[in-house]
C-alpha positions as CSV (number, residue, x, y, z in Angstrom):
1,X,146.8,102.3,91.9
2,X,144.0,100.2,90.4
3,X,140.5,101.7,90.6
4,X,138.4,100.1,93.3
5,X,135.6,97.9,91.8
6,X,132.1,98.7,92.7
7,X,130.4,96.1,94.8
8,X,128.0,93.8,93.0
9,X,124.4,94.7,93.8
10,X,122.4,92.3,95.9
11,X,119.1,93.3,94.4
12,X,117.6,95.4,91.7
13,X,114.5,97.6,92.3
14,X,112.5,98.4,89.2
15,X,110.6,101.7,89.0
16,X,108.8,103.8,86.4
17,X,107.8,107.4,85.9
18,X,104.3,108.4,87.0
19,X,103.9,111.4,84.7
20,X,105.6,112.6,81.5
21,X,107.6,115.2,83.3
22,X,109.2,112.5,85.4
23,X,110.1,110.6,82.2
24,X,111.8,113.7,80.8
25,X,113.8,114.0,84.0
26,X,114.8,110.4,83.7
27,X,115.9,110.9,80.1
28,X,118.2,113.8,81.3
29,X,119.6,111.6,84.1
30,X,120.4,108.7,81.8
31,X,121.5,110.7,78.8
32,X,118.7,109.4,76.5
33,X,118.4,112.6,74.5
34,X,116.4,110.9,71.7
35,X,113.8,109.9,74.2
36,X,113.8,113.4,75.6
37,X,113.2,114.9,72.2
38,X,110.6,112.4,71.0
39,X,108.9,111.4,74.2
40,X,108.8,107.8,72.8
41,X,111.1,105.4,74.8
42,X,112.4,102.1,73.5
43,X,113.7,99.1,75.4
44,X,117.2,100.5,75.0
45,X,116.1,103.4,77.3
46,X,115.8,101.1,80.4
47,X,118.7,102.3,82.5
48,X,120.3,102.6,86.0
49,X,118.9,105.5,88.0
50,X,121.0,105.2,91.1
51,X,122.6,102.8,93.7
52,X,121.7,102.4,97.4
53,X,122.9,100.3,100.2
54,X,122.6,99.3,103.8
55,X,124.9,97.1,105.8
56,X,126.4,94.4,103.5
57,X,123.5,94.7,101.0
58,X,123.8,96.7,97.8
59,X,121.0,97.7,95.5
60,X,120.6,99.3,92.1
61,X,117.5,101.2,91.1
62,X,116.6,100.6,87.5
63,X,114.2,102.8,85.5
64,X,111.6,101.4,83.1
65,X,110.5,104.5,81.2
66,X,106.9,103.6,80.7
67,X,104.0,105.5,82.2
68,X,101.2,103.7,84.2
69,X,98.7,103.6,81.3
70,X,101.4,102.3,78.9
71,X,102.3,99.5,81.4
72,X,98.7,98.5,81.8
73,X,97.9,98.7,78.1
74,X,100.7,96.4,76.9
75,X,101.8,94.0,79.6
76,X,103.9,91.9,77.3
77,X,106.0,94.9,76.6
78,X,106.1,95.8,80.3
79,X,107.4,92.3,81.1
80,X,110.0,92.5,78.4
81,X,111.3,95.8,79.6
82,X,111.4,94.6,83.2
83,X,113.3,91.6,82.2
84,X,115.8,93.9,80.4
85,X,116.3,95.9,83.6
86,X,117.2,92.7,85.5
87,X,119.6,91.7,82.7
88,X,121.4,95.1,82.9
89,X,121.7,94.9,86.7
90,X,122.9,91.3,86.7
91,X,124.1,89.5,88.6
92,X,121.6,90.1,91.4
93,X,119.9,87.7,93.9
94,X,116.6,89.5,94.4
95,X,114.2,91.7,92.3
96,X,111.8,94.3,93.7
97,X,109.0,96.0,91.9
98,X,107.6,99.6,92.4
99,X,104.2,101.1,91.7
100,X,102.3,99.7,88.6
101,X,105.2,97.3,87.8
102,X,104.0,95.4,90.9
103,X,100.5,95.0,89.3
104,X,101.2,94.0,85.7
105,X,102.3,90.7,84.2
106,X,101.0,88.5,86.9
107,X,102.1,90.7,89.8
108,X,105.7,89.5,89.7
109,X,105.0,85.9,88.7
110,X,105.8,86.2,85.0
111,X,109.0,88.1,85.7
112,X,110.1,85.5,88.2
113,X,109.5,82.8,85.7
114,X,111.4,84.7,83.0
115,X,114.5,85.6,85.1
116,X,114.6,82.7,87.6
117,X,115.0,85.0,90.6
118,X,112.8,85.8,93.7
119,X,110.6,88.7,92.6
120,X,108.8,90.6,95.3
121,X,106.1,93.2,94.7
122,X,106.7,95.4,97.7
123,X,103.1,94.7,98.9
124,X,104.1,93.2,102.2
125,X,106.3,96.3,103.0
126,X,103.5,98.6,101.9
127,X,100.9,96.9,104.0
128,X,103.2,96.9,107.0
129,X,103.9,100.6,106.8
130,X,100.3,101.5,106.1
131,X,99.0,99.6,109.0
132,X,101.6,101.0,111.4
133,X,100.9,104.6,110.3
134,X,97.2,104.2,110.3
135,X,97.2,102.6,113.7
136,X,99.1,105.5,115.1
137,X,96.7,108.2,113.8
138,X,93.4,106.3,114.2
139,X,93.2,106.9,118.0
140,X,90.3,104.4,118.4
141,X,88.3,105.8,115.5
142,X,86.8,103.4,112.9
143,X,88.8,103.0,109.7
144,X,87.7,102.7,106.1
145,X,90.0,100.7,103.8
146,X,89.6,101.4,100.1
147,X,90.8,98.8,97.6
148,X,89.8,95.7,99.5
149,X,89.8,93.6,96.4
150,X,93.6,94.2,96.0
151,X,96.3,92.3,97.9
152,X,97.5,95.4,99.8
153,X,93.9,96.5,100.7
154,X,92.9,93.1,102.0
155,X,96.1,92.7,104.0
156,X,95.8,96.2,105.5
157,X,92.2,95.5,106.6
158,X,93.1,92.1,108.0
159,X,96.1,93.4,110.0
160,X,94.2,96.4,111.4
161,X,91.3,94.2,112.4
162,X,93.6,91.7,114.0
163,X,95.2,94.6,116.0
164,X,91.7,95.4,117.4
165,X,90.7,98.3,115.1
166,X,87.1,98.6,113.8
167,X,87.5,98.3,110.0
168,X,85.1,98.8,107.1
169,X,86.3,97.6,103.7
170,X,85.1,99.6,100.6
171,X,82.2,101.3,102.4
172,X,79.6,103.0,100.2
173,X,79.7,106.2,102.2
174,X,83.3,107.1,102.9
175,X,82.3,110.4,104.4
176,X,81.3,108.6,107.6
177,X,84.9,107.8,108.4
178,X,87.5,110.2,109.7
179,X,90.4,107.7,109.0
180,X,90.7,106.3,105.5
181,X,93.3,104.1,103.9
182,X,93.7,104.5,100.2
183,X,95.0,101.1,98.8
184,X,93.6,100.8,95.3
185,X,96.1,99.4,92.8
186,X,95.6,102.5,90.6
187,X,94.9,106.1,91.6
188,X,92.3,108.7,91.1
189,X,89.4,106.6,92.3
190,X,87.9,108.8,94.9
191,X,86.5,112.4,94.5
192,X,87.9,114.7,97.2
193,X,84.3,115.8,98.1
194,X,83.5,112.2,99.2
195,X,85.7,112.5,102.2
196,X,84.8,113.5,105.8
197,X,85.5,117.2,106.2
198,X,88.2,116.4,108.8
199,X,89.4,113.1,107.3
200,X,92.9,111.8,107.5
201,X,93.7,109.8,104.4
202,X,96.7,107.4,104.6
203,X,97.5,106.9,101.0
204,X,99.5,104.1,99.5
205,X,98.1,104.4,95.9
206,X,100.4,105.6,93.2
207,X,99.1,107.6,91.4
208,X,97.3,109.0,94.5
209,X,93.8,107.9,95.6
210,X,92.1,111.3,95.1
211,X,91.0,112.5,91.7
212,X,91.8,116.1,92.7
213,X,93.3,118.3,95.4
214,X,92.1,117.5,99.0
215,X,89.7,119.9,100.5
216,X,90.6,122.3,103.3
217,X,90.7,120.4,106.6
218,X,91.6,117.1,105.1
219,X,95.0,115.6,105.9
220,X,96.8,113.3,103.5
221,X,99.7,111.2,104.8
222,X,102.2,109.2,102.8
223,X,101.1,105.6,103.6
224,X,104.6,103.9,103.2
225,X,107.1,106.5,104.2
226,X,110.0,105.0,106.1
227,X,112.7,107.0,108.0
228,X,116.2,106.2,106.9
229,X,118.7,104.8,109.4
230,X,122.0,106.7,109.8
231,X,124.0,104.2,107.9
232,X,121.9,104.2,104.8
233,X,124.0,104.7,101.7
234,X,123.3,106.2,98.3
235,X,125.4,107.5,95.4
236,X,125.1,111.1,94.1
237,X,122.2,110.3,91.9
238,X,120.6,108.5,94.9
239,X,120.2,111.8,96.7
240,X,118.5,113.3,93.6
241,X,116.3,110.2,93.2
242,X,115.1,110.2,96.8
243,X,113.9,113.8,96.4
244,X,112.5,113.8,92.8
245,X,110.8,110.4,93.2
246,X,108.9,111.6,96.3
247,X,110.9,109.8,98.9
248,X,112.1,112.9,100.6
249,X,115.7,113.6,101.7
250,X,115.5,111.5,104.9
251,X,113.0,108.8,103.9
252,X,112.3,106.0,101.5
253,X,109.1,104.2,100.3
254,X,108.7,100.9,102.1
255,X,108.5,98.9,98.8
256,X,112.1,99.6,98.1
257,X,113.1,97.9,101.3
258,X,111.3,94.6,100.5
259,X,114.0,93.2,98.2
260,X,116.7,94.7,100.5
261,X,115.4,92.9,103.6
262,X,114.9,89.7,101.6
263,X,118.6,89.9,100.5
264,X,119.7,90.7,104.0
265,X,117.9,87.6,105.4
266,X,119.1,85.4,102.5
267,X,115.5,84.7,101.9
268,X,114.9,82.4,98.9
269,X,111.2,83.2,98.5
270,X,109.5,86.6,98.0
271,X,107.6,88.3,100.7
272,X,104.8,89.1,98.3
273,X,104.0,87.9,94.8
274,X,100.8,87.4,92.8
275,X,97.3,88.2,94.1
276,X,97.7,86.7,97.5
277,X,99.3,88.4,100.5
278,X,99.4,86.6,103.8
279,X,99.1,88.6,107.0
280,X,102.0,86.4,108.3
281,X,104.3,87.7,105.5
282,X,103.4,91.3,106.4
283,X,104.3,90.7,110.0
284,X,107.4,88.8,109.1
285,X,108.6,91.7,106.9
286,X,107.8,94.3,109.6
287,X,109.7,92.4,112.2
288,X,112.8,92.1,110.0
289,X,112.6,95.7,108.9
290,X,112.3,97.0,112.5
291,X,115.1,94.7,113.6
292,X,117.3,96.3,110.9
293,X,116.4,99.8,112.1
294,X,113.7,100.9,109.7
295,X,110.6,102.5,111.1
296,X,107.5,104.1,109.5
297,X,107.2,107.8,109.8
298,X,104.3,110.3,109.7
299,X,104.9,112.3,106.5
300,X,102.2,114.8,105.6
301,X,101.6,115.3,101.9
302,X,98.7,117.8,102.2
């Protein structure tokens, strides 16, 4: 009997390690022993991490083994390696970007031009999840949004304000606020001591917003944690990836869903790309995600 062919992926989601230890794990997963031994990856080390799926949509998660500072320091290299990831996954109809990959090389615009596909940054999904989670924990209290110059931070502030919340964007004194959203494009921007002693920080920054461990009494929530529906699919490495990458066994970061939902809708334009993120795009993504059975969940990190 002939072996059953694997379905072609509908989208590729590009991710990268946040710390050297994660890159070493990726080297073990992909069999890149030279990279493991030297710690110096090449473009040939861009490789498949796992496969996921939902309904009639299939996706492949592709690893670009560059750390955040490496991506920011040489964005031409970052673009070339992202393009290589799309080439390996091809043919696909949609491209999604995770973490710092969504920030470099024109925030998806340069990659879209290079590969000729809709490239979505995940920002609409991130903003939707963060506003939903923040709205649930705010309980009428004023909210401070950090990272208001970025696309996600601006959108989060605008959506929360439109929903009737009192919002301060990048306040000088964060300690006055018991509810804080961390939405900077890079992490480590806030000293833990700057928070209110009983603050709840809804964090969507990767690396995290705080420059050190949170103080006793401070609660840190994952800002884009989504509960997985029952018919979510993943291969053997997908289970491992969900846990090691911080998604948790039963959850997924919202940004991974953005290309999936776009593929499911047959959408020809990205939900989010470049520096601008429309509130309408955030709401459109949220409505489509909820209709498909995806819902933000409260997931405590600290």
